[in-house]
C-alpha atoms as an extended CHARMM CRD file, in Angstrom:
* protein
*
       120  EXT
         1         1  MET       CA            168.3980000000       97.4460000000       71.5410000000  PROA      1               0.0000000000
         2         2  ARG       CA            171.5920000000       98.9870000000       70.1960000000  PROA      2               0.0000000000
         3         3  HSD       CA            173.6850000000      101.4240000000       72.2370000000  PROA      3               0.0000000000
         4         4  GLU       CA            176.4640000000      103.8250000000       71.2930000000  PROA      4               0.0000000000
         5         5  PHE       CA            179.0550000000      105.6880000000       73.3100000000  PROA      5               0.0000000000
         6         6  THR       CA            178.9400000000      109.4540000000       72.7740000000  PROA      6               0.0000000000
         7         7  SER       CA            181.4260000000      111.5180000000       74.7450000000  PROA      7               0.0000000000
         8         8  THR       CA            180.9430000000      110.1210000000       78.2480000000  PROA      8               0.0000000000
         9         9  GLU       CA            177.4070000000      108.7490000000       77.8890000000  PROA      9               0.0000000000
        10        10  ILE       CA            175.8360000000      105.5070000000       76.7120000000  PROA      10              0.0000000000
        11        11  VAL       CA            172.9020000000      106.3840000000       74.4710000000  PROA      11              0.0000000000
        12        12  ALA       CA            170.1320000000      104.0300000000       73.3020000000  PROA      12              0.0000000000
        13        13  MET       CA            169.8710000000      104.0500000000       69.5130000000  PROA      13              0.0000000000
        14        14  ALA       CA            167.0390000000      102.9610000000       67.2420000000  PROA      14              0.0000000000
        15        15  GLY       CA            167.9440000000      100.8460000000       64.2400000000  PROA      15              0.0000000000
        16        16  ALA       CA            171.3250000000      100.5660000000       62.6050000000  PROA      16              0.0000000000
        17        17  SER       CA            172.9930000000      102.0650000000       59.5520000000  PROA      17              0.0000000000
        18        18  GLU       CA            173.9430000000      100.0550000000       56.4750000000  PROA      18              0.0000000000
        19        19  ALA       CA            177.5930000000      100.3040000000       57.5200000000  PROA      19              0.0000000000
        20        20  GLN       CA            176.8320000000       98.9730000000       61.0170000000  PROA      20              0.0000000000
        21        21  VAL       CA            174.7760000000       96.0540000000       59.7150000000  PROA      21              0.0000000000
        22        22  THR       CA            177.4530000000       95.1550000000       57.1460000000  PROA      22              0.0000000000
        23        23  LEU       CA            180.2080000000       95.3090000000       59.7710000000  PROA      23              0.0000000000
        24        24  ALA       CA            178.1830000000       93.1060000000       62.1330000000  PROA      24              0.0000000000
        25        25  GLY       CA            177.6470000000       90.5580000000       59.3730000000  PROA      25              0.0000000000
        26        26  ASN       CA            181.3270000000       90.5620000000       58.4210000000  PROA      26              0.0000000000
        27        27  VAL       CA            182.5430000000       89.9210000000       61.9690000000  PROA      27              0.0000000000
        28        28  TYR       CA            179.8670000000       87.2920000000       62.6100000000  PROA      28              0.0000000000
        29        29  VAL       CA            180.4690000000       85.0450000000       59.6170000000  PROA      29              0.0000000000
        30        30  ALA       CA            184.1850000000       84.2990000000       60.0840000000  PROA      30              0.0000000000
        31        31  PRO       CA            184.0280000000       83.2550000000       63.7790000000  PROA      31              0.0000000000
        32        32  ARG       CA            180.8920000000       81.1910000000       63.1370000000  PROA      32              0.0000000000
        33        33  GLN       CA            182.5770000000       79.3060000000       60.2870000000  PROA      33              0.0000000000
        34        34  HSD       CA            185.7650000000       78.9800000000       62.3400000000  PROA      34              0.0000000000
        35        35  VAL       CA            184.0190000000       77.1670000000       65.2280000000  PROA      35              0.0000000000
        36        36  ALA       CA            181.4300000000       75.2720000000       63.1580000000  PROA      36              0.0000000000
        37        37  GLY       CA            180.8340000000       71.8080000000       64.5630000000  PROA      37              0.0000000000
        38        38  SER       CA            182.5470000000       72.5550000000       67.8620000000  PROA      38              0.0000000000
        39        39  LEU       CA            181.0150000000       72.4850000000       71.3130000000  PROA      39              0.0000000000
        40        40  CYS       CA            181.3780000000       76.2850000000       71.4980000000  PROA      40              0.0000000000
        41        41  PRO       CA            179.2050000000       77.8640000000       68.8110000000  PROA      41              0.0000000000
        42        42  THR       CA            179.3640000000       81.6080000000       68.2300000000  PROA      42              0.0000000000
        43        43  PHE       CA            176.2310000000       83.7380000000       68.4790000000  PROA      43              0.0000000000
        44        44  LEU       CA            175.5480000000       87.2470000000       67.3180000000  PROA      44              0.0000000000
        45        45  ALA       CA            173.6190000000       89.3140000000       69.8530000000  PROA      45              0.0000000000
        46        46  GLY       CA            173.5520000000       92.9300000000       68.7640000000  PROA      46              0.0000000000
        47        47  PRO       CA            177.1540000000       94.1230000000       68.8210000000  PROA      47              0.0000000000
        48        48  LEU       CA            178.3550000000       91.2020000000       70.9450000000  PROA      48              0.0000000000
        49        49  LEU       CA            180.1440000000       88.0560000000       69.9020000000  PROA      49              0.0000000000
        50        50  LYS       CA            179.6880000000       85.4190000000       72.5700000000  PROA      50              0.0000000000
        51        51  ARG       CA            181.5780000000       82.1870000000       72.8050000000  PROA      51              0.0000000000
        52        52  SER       CA            178.8680000000       80.5210000000       74.8740000000  PROA      52              0.0000000000
        53        53  PRO       CA            175.3340000000       81.6130000000       75.6680000000  PROA      53              0.0000000000
        54        54  LEU       CA            176.3070000000       81.4680000000       79.3380000000  PROA      54              0.0000000000
        55        55  LEU       CA            179.7430000000       83.0770000000       79.2470000000  PROA      55              0.0000000000
        56        56  LEU       CA            180.6570000000       86.3820000000       77.6320000000  PROA      56              0.0000000000
        57        57  VAL       CA            184.3850000000       86.4410000000       77.0240000000  PROA      57              0.0000000000
        58        58  GLU       CA            184.9490000000       89.1310000000       74.3860000000  PROA      58              0.0000000000
        59        59  VAL       CA            183.1410000000       92.2280000000       73.2000000000  PROA      59              0.0000000000
        60        60  LEU       CA            184.1100000000       93.5390000000       69.7850000000  PROA      60              0.0000000000
        61        61  PHE       CA            183.2610000000       97.0420000000       68.6460000000  PROA      61              0.0000000000
        62        62  ILE       CA            183.9830000000       98.8400000000       65.3910000000  PROA      62              0.0000000000
        63        63  ASP       CA            183.5290000000      102.5190000000       64.6420000000  PROA      63              0.0000000000
        64        64  PRO       CA            182.0220000000      102.6290000000       61.1320000000  PROA      64              0.0000000000
        65        65  HSD       CA            183.2820000000      106.1910000000       60.6190000000  PROA      65              0.0000000000
        66        66  THR       CA            186.9500000000      105.8460000000       61.6200000000  PROA      66              0.0000000000
        67        67  ARG       CA            187.0970000000      102.0780000000       60.9230000000  PROA      67              0.0000000000
        68        68  ARG       CA            188.9940000000      101.6140000000       64.1820000000  PROA      68              0.0000000000
        69        69  SER       CA            188.0390000000       98.6680000000       66.3370000000  PROA      69              0.0000000000
        70        70  GLY       CA            188.6190000000       97.2770000000       69.7720000000  PROA      70              0.0000000000
        71        71  VAL       CA            188.0820000000       94.1490000000       71.7490000000  PROA      71              0.0000000000
        72        72  PHE       CA            187.2390000000       94.1320000000       75.4320000000  PROA      72              0.0000000000
        73        73  ARG       CA            188.5180000000       90.9470000000       77.0650000000  PROA      73              0.0000000000
        74        74  ARG       CA            187.8680000000       89.7680000000       80.5660000000  PROA      74              0.0000000000
        75        75  GLY       CA            191.1500000000       88.9980000000       82.2870000000  PROA      75              0.0000000000
        76        76  SER       CA            191.9600000000       86.4340000000       84.9380000000  PROA      76              0.0000000000
        77        77  ASP       CA            191.4610000000       89.2390000000       87.4960000000  PROA      77              0.0000000000
        78        78  ARG       CA            187.8360000000       89.4710000000       86.1880000000  PROA      78              0.0000000000
        79        79  LEU       CA            188.4200000000       93.0250000000       84.9090000000  PROA      79              0.0000000000
        80        80  TRP       CA            187.6250000000       94.0370000000       81.3320000000  PROA      80              0.0000000000
        81        81  VAL       CA            190.5970000000       95.3660000000       79.3410000000  PROA      81              0.0000000000
        82        82  LEU       CA            190.3780000000       97.2470000000       76.0330000000  PROA      82              0.0000000000
        83        83  HSD       CA            192.6460000000       96.0780000000       73.2110000000  PROA      83              0.0000000000
        84        84  PRO       CA            192.4040000000       98.7730000000       70.4850000000  PROA      84              0.0000000000
        85        85  PHE       CA            193.1530000000       98.2270000000       66.7830000000  PROA      85              0.0000000000
        86        86  ASP       CA            193.7210000000      100.8310000000       64.0540000000  PROA      86              0.0000000000
        87        87  ALA       CA            191.6400000000      100.7030000000       60.8760000000  PROA      87              0.0000000000
        88        88  ASP       CA            194.2930000000       98.8040000000       58.9050000000  PROA      88              0.0000000000
        89        89  GLU       CA            195.2230000000       96.3190000000       61.6610000000  PROA      89              0.0000000000
        90        90  PRO       CA            193.9190000000       92.7610000000       61.9150000000  PROA      90              0.0000000000
        91        91  VAL       CA            191.7150000000       92.0280000000       64.9380000000  PROA      91              0.0000000000
        92        92  ASN       CA            192.4880000000       89.0080000000       67.1040000000  PROA      92              0.0000000000
        93        93  LEU       CA            189.6210000000       87.1730000000       68.7930000000  PROA      93              0.0000000000
        94        94  GLN       CA            191.4820000000       85.1020000000       71.3750000000  PROA      94              0.0000000000
        95        95  SER       CA            188.3830000000       83.2840000000       72.6020000000  PROA      95              0.0000000000
        96        96  VAL       CA            188.0760000000       81.4480000000       69.2850000000  PROA      96              0.0000000000
        97        97  ASP       CA            191.7440000000       81.6760000000       68.1860000000  PROA      97              0.0000000000
        98        98  LEU       CA            190.8760000000       83.6920000000       65.0880000000  PROA      98              0.0000000000
        99        99  THR       CA            192.3850000000       86.7620000000       63.4740000000  PROA      99              0.0000000000
       100       100  LEU       CA            190.1610000000       88.8870000000       61.2330000000  PROA      100             0.0000000000
       101       101  THR       CA            191.9460000000       90.9340000000       58.5860000000  PROA      101             0.0000000000
       102       102  ALA       CA            191.0090000000       94.5700000000       58.1540000000  PROA      102             0.0000000000
       103       103  SER       CA            189.8550000000       93.8340000000       54.5950000000  PROA      103             0.0000000000
       104       104  ALA       CA            187.5320000000       91.0490000000       55.8220000000  PROA      104             0.0000000000
       105       105  ILE       CA            186.0510000000       93.3200000000       58.4880000000  PROA      105             0.0000000000
       106       106  GLN       CA            185.5670000000       96.2390000000       56.0760000000  PROA      106             0.0000000000
       107       107  ALA       CA            184.3340000000       94.2090000000       53.0600000000  PROA      107             0.0000000000
       108       108  GLU       CA            181.4650000000       95.9910000000       51.2840000000  PROA      108             0.0000000000
       109       109  VAL       CA            181.0970000000       98.5940000000       54.0480000000  PROA      109             0.0000000000
       110       110  PRO       CA            180.1550000000      101.9270000000       52.4830000000  PROA      110             0.0000000000
       111       111  PRO       CA            182.6300000000      104.8170000000       52.8990000000  PROA      111             0.0000000000
       112       112  ALA       CA            182.0790000000      106.9720000000       55.9940000000  PROA      112             0.0000000000
       113       113  ASP       CA            180.5950000000      109.8590000000       53.9960000000  PROA      113             0.0000000000
       114       114  GLU       CA            178.0170000000      107.5020000000       52.4310000000  PROA      114             0.0000000000
       115       115  ALA       CA            177.2600000000      105.8950000000       55.8140000000  PROA      115             0.0000000000
       116       116  LEU       CA            176.4960000000      109.3420000000       57.2330000000  PROA      116             0.0000000000
       117       117  SER       CA            174.3880000000      110.6200000000       54.3310000000  PROA      117             0.0000000000
       118       118  VAL       CA            170.6290000000      110.6840000000       54.6110000000  PROA      118             0.0000000000
       119       119  THR       CA            168.5210000000      110.3740000000       51.4770000000  PROA      119             0.0000000000
       120       120  SER       CA            164.9070000000      111.4700000000       51.1940000000  PROA      120             0.0000000000
């Protein structure tokens, strides 16, 4: 089940928009190819990229409307810290030593006004 943050609440959401699915695919492919053949495969589980099925080390999120992104990383103190990125900045996934360019993340993602439109 997918969740979104709205104001100060976490809200359960049904389904995903075309923009959200495209973004998820874009940020899944590069890390998976980057670690192919290693002992640490990458899995896509909803909005989460996991380095191991037993250890969650980074959580990547992207706002399909503003195109801003952020990575939550667990520090040595076991606290999660947000590392925000503007829409045109590359995103660094330290757990797999990979930097995703903004153009790779946003490839083929419909503009925000199209992502919000509803057709009948």
